[in-house]
C-alpha positions as CSV (number, residue, x, y, z in Angstrom):
1,M,194.5,-5.1,70.4
2,P,192.3,-2.1,70.4
3,L,190.3,-1.1,73.4
4,P,186.6,-1.4,73.1
5,T,184.8,2.0,72.8
6,K,181.4,2.7,74.0
7,N,179.1,4.9,72.1
8,F,177.6,7.5,74.5
9,P,174.6,9.4,73.3
10,M,175.4,13.0,72.4
11,H,172.3,14.4,73.8
12,H,173.7,14.3,77.4
13,Q,176.4,16.7,76.4
14,T,174.3,19.2,74.6
15,A,171.3,19.3,77.0
16,V,173.2,21.8,79.2
17,N,173.6,24.2,76.3
18,R,170.0,24.3,75.1
19,G,168.4,26.8,77.7
20,F,169.0,30.4,78.6
21,T,171.0,31.2,81.7
22,L,169.6,33.5,84.4
23,I,172.1,36.1,83.4
24,E,170.9,36.1,79.8
25,I,167.3,36.5,80.9
26,A,168.2,39.3,83.3
27,V,170.0,41.2,80.6
28,V,167.0,40.8,78.2
29,L,164.7,42.1,80.9
30,V,166.8,45.1,81.6
31,I,167.0,46.0,77.9
32,L,163.2,45.6,77.6
33,T,162.6,47.8,80.7
34,I,164.9,50.5,79.3
35,L,163.0,50.5,76.0
36,L,159.6,50.6,77.6
37,A,160.7,53.5,79.9
38,T,161.9,55.5,76.9
39,L,158.6,55.0,75.2
40,A,156.5,55.7,78.3
41,I,158.0,59.1,79.1
42,P,156.9,60.7,75.8
43,I,153.4,59.1,76.1
44,T,153.0,60.5,79.6
45,T,154.1,63.9,78.5
46,Q,151.7,63.9,75.6
47,L,148.8,62.8,77.9
48,N,149.6,65.7,80.3
49,Q,149.8,68.2,77.4
50,K,146.4,66.9,76.1
51,R,144.9,67.2,79.6
52,A,146.3,70.7,80.0
53,A,144.7,71.7,76.7
54,E,141.4,70.2,77.7
55,T,141.5,72.0,81.0
56,Q,142.2,75.3,79.2
57,K,139.2,74.6,77.0
58,M,137.0,74.0,80.1
59,L,138.2,77.2,81.7
60,D,137.4,79.1,78.5
61,L,133.9,77.5,78.4
62,A,133.5,78.4,82.1
63,Q,134.4,82.0,81.3
64,Q,131.8,82.1,78.5
65,A,129.2,80.6,80.8
66,L,129.9,83.3,83.3
67,I,129.5,86.0,80.7
68,G,126.3,84.5,79.5
69,Y,125.0,84.1,83.1
70,A,125.9,87.8,83.8
71,A,124.2,89.0,80.6
72,A,121.0,87.0,81.5
73,N,120.9,87.8,85.3
74,G,122.8,91.1,85.7
75,R,125.2,89.5,88.1
76,I,127.6,86.6,88.4
77,P,126.9,83.6,90.8
78,C,128.4,83.2,94.2
79,P,131.0,80.5,94.7
80,A,129.9,76.9,95.5
81,T,131.0,75.5,98.9
82,D,132.1,72.0,99.7
83,G,131.2,71.9,103.4
84,V,134.9,71.4,104.5
85,T,135.3,75.0,105.7
86,V,134.1,75.4,109.2
87,G,130.5,76.5,109.1
88,A,130.1,76.0,105.4
89,V,127.4,73.8,104.0
90,N,128.0,71.6,100.9
91,S,126.1,73.3,98.0
92,F,126.8,70.4,95.6
93,G,128.0,72.6,92.8
94,D,125.3,75.2,93.2
95,E,126.0,78.8,94.2
96,R,125.7,79.5,97.9
97,F,124.4,82.7,99.5
98,A,124.8,83.6,103.1
99,S,121.7,82.8,105.0
100,P,119.1,84.4,104.6
101,A,120.5,86.3,101.6
102,D,119.6,85.6,98.0
103,A,120.4,87.1,94.6
104,A,118.6,90.3,95.4
105,A,121.0,90.9,98.4
106,G,124.0,89.4,96.6
107,K,125.8,88.4,99.8
108,C,127.7,85.2,99.3
109,E,128.4,82.7,102.1
110,Y,132.1,82.7,101.1
111,W,133.8,84.8,98.5
112,T,136.2,82.0,97.5
113,G,135.2,78.5,96.8
114,Y,134.4,76.4,93.7
115,L,133.0,77.3,90.3
116,P,129.2,76.8,90.6
117,A,129.0,74.3,87.8
118,V,125.4,73.3,88.5
119,T,124.3,76.9,88.4
120,L,126.1,77.5,85.2
121,G,125.2,74.1,83.6
122,L,128.8,73.1,83.1
123,S,130.4,69.6,83.0
124,P,132.3,67.4,83.7
125,V,131.5,67.4,87.4
126,D,132.5,65.0,90.2
127,S,130.0,63.0,92.3
128,Q,129.2,66.1,94.4
129,G,128.5,68.4,91.5
130,F,131.8,70.3,91.4
131,M,133.5,70.9,88.1
132,I,136.8,69.1,87.7
133,D,139.7,69.5,85.4
134,A,140.8,67.0,82.7
135,W,142.9,65.0,85.3
136,G,139.5,64.2,86.9
137,L,140.7,64.3,90.5
138,Q,138.6,65.7,93.3
139,Q,141.6,67.8,94.6
140,N,141.6,69.4,91.1
141,R,138.2,71.0,91.4
142,I,137.9,74.3,89.5
143,R,138.4,77.1,92.1
144,Y,136.4,80.3,91.8
145,A,136.2,83.6,93.7
146,V,134.3,86.9,93.4
147,W,135.6,90.4,94.4
148,G,133.7,93.0,96.3
149,S,131.6,92.8,99.5
150,D,130.1,95.2,102.0
151,T,133.5,95.6,103.6
152,V,135.4,95.9,100.3
153,P,133.1,97.8,97.9
154,I,134.0,98.8,94.4
155,N,133.4,102.5,93.7
156,G,131.1,102.6,96.8
157,I,129.0,99.7,95.5
158,S,128.6,96.8,97.9
159,Y,128.4,93.3,96.3
160,P,129.1,94.8,92.8
161,F,129.2,91.5,91.0
162,T,126.8,89.2,92.9
163,K,123.9,91.5,93.6
164,A,121.4,91.8,90.7
165,G,121.8,95.1,88.9
166,N,125.0,96.2,90.6
167,M,127.4,95.2,87.7
168,K,126.1,98.2,85.8
169,L,126.8,100.5,88.7
170,A,130.4,99.3,89.3
171,T,132.7,100.5,86.6
172,T,134.0,97.5,84.7
173,T,135.4,98.3,81.3
174,L,134.7,94.9,79.8
175,L,132.8,92.1,81.3
176,S,134.9,89.5,79.5
177,E,138.1,91.0,81.0
178,S,136.7,91.0,84.5
179,T,135.5,87.3,84.4
180,S,139.0,86.1,83.8
181,K,139.8,87.4,87.3
182,F,137.3,85.0,88.9
183,L,138.6,81.7,87.5
184,S,141.5,79.7,88.7
185,C,142.5,76.1,88.4
186,A,144.1,73.8,90.9
187,N,146.5,72.8,88.2
188,R,147.4,76.4,87.1
189,R,151.1,75.7,87.4
190,Q,150.8,72.5,85.3
191,L,148.9,74.4,82.6
192,A,151.6,77.0,82.5
193,R,154.3,74.5,82.3
194,Y,152.7,72.5,79.5
195,R,151.9,75.7,77.5
196,R,155.6,76.5,77.5
197,Q,156.6,73.2,76.0
């Protein structure tokens, strides 16, 4: 006599096989992470190259603004100060003369500082009026310096670039060549690196 058989439902046996295991999910996540990382690196490089090009355009525009300012005023502006240097006052992006000097005297408070973006009418600027590069960070403000003072005259002329009328007296072959000596950028190394690529 045959033994009675029971019909067990099949869904109990296959329910275990329906979902993904943790190992399968982890493998998929690792693969997705690798794919996203390989896509993100070129995008980041492209963004940095774009910012470097934009910063170079800003520096070229600043150079042109300095040439225009010098042609209109017979001098270039003093650097702007941020108030961090001991004794300095924050000029909020405007040129800063040593007290009580002015453009007629040409004596700057400091010979190195920041590009006087407000004086030159340049942008973009941060919340304090200082021109910033394409990365937009406060530590990347555009640096600026002028050469020549009463202790370091050029051809015997004190304040040859910042005192009204002295630029003609100091021998500078081309104004456009001399203005490139006054500009520098906090990201100069980054600009050079991305220009090579």
